[in-house]
N, C-alpha and C positions, 0 to 999 in steps of 0.2 A: 504494499500499500503506499502511496507516494505520501511524503510530509508535506503538512500544510502550515503555512504562516499567517498571523493575523498583524497585518500591517499598522493598524490602529484603530479606534472606535468607529464604528459606521463603516468600515471597508471592507470591502470582500476579500475573504481568504484567498492567498497565494499558492499554487500549488510548486512545490521544489521539485526538480528535476535532477536525479543524480547524473553526475558528469564523471568522464575519465580525466582529471587533472591532478597535478601534484600539490596545487596550492590550496583547492576548495574542494568540497565534495558535491555541491548543489546549487542549482541557480533556480531562480524563479522570476516571472515578469509579470507587471500589471500594465496593461493596455491602457485602462484608463487614466492612470497617475504617470504613467509612463517611467516608473521605478524597476530597476534590474535589482532583484536581492540575490545576495553571495553568502553562502554558508561555508567558512573556513574551515580547514583542517582542524585547527586551533579552538574550535567551537563557536568563535564570534562569528556573528550575522551584521554584514552591512547592507546598505541599499543605496543605489547610486539614482540620483535625481535627472529626470530630463533625458533619460537615455531612449533612442528612438528603437521601435520594434525592429528594425534591419540588423541592428547591433546586437541585440538578444539573438536573433537567428542565427547571424554570423557566428556568436561565440558557442551555439549549440553544434553548429555544422563543422567548426573548424577541428581539423584534425591535431592542432596544437592549441589547446583552450588557454593555456597557461601564457602563452606568447601572445595570443589574441587579446587577453584580457589586459596584459600589461601595455598591450601597444594601443587598442583603443577603447578601453574604458576606465582603467586605474586612474590616469592622472587627466582624463578628460572630462569627468563628471564629477559633482559635488557629493560625497560619500558622507553617510551618516550612520551611527552604530543603531542596530535595533535594539529599543529597551526590552531589557529581561522581562519574561512573563511573571507577573506577581503571582504569589501562591504561597 
């Protein structure tokens, strides 16, 4: 079963897709908010704001996901840490 994350109150859950990458383990995308969610192997999750859908699709289809991420996403979009779920 795919993992889902809740971006915030009143926002639809985002399905995270497992990927074969050294830096991160799963990614998800919200078309409505144009946010790319990346769960890193150290367990932190960041989201990147204003990411166009073609960048998400490019990341999914890239044979070298880490290189694609570093080149086209990492320093190109504003990154924020996902708040920890309260509980």
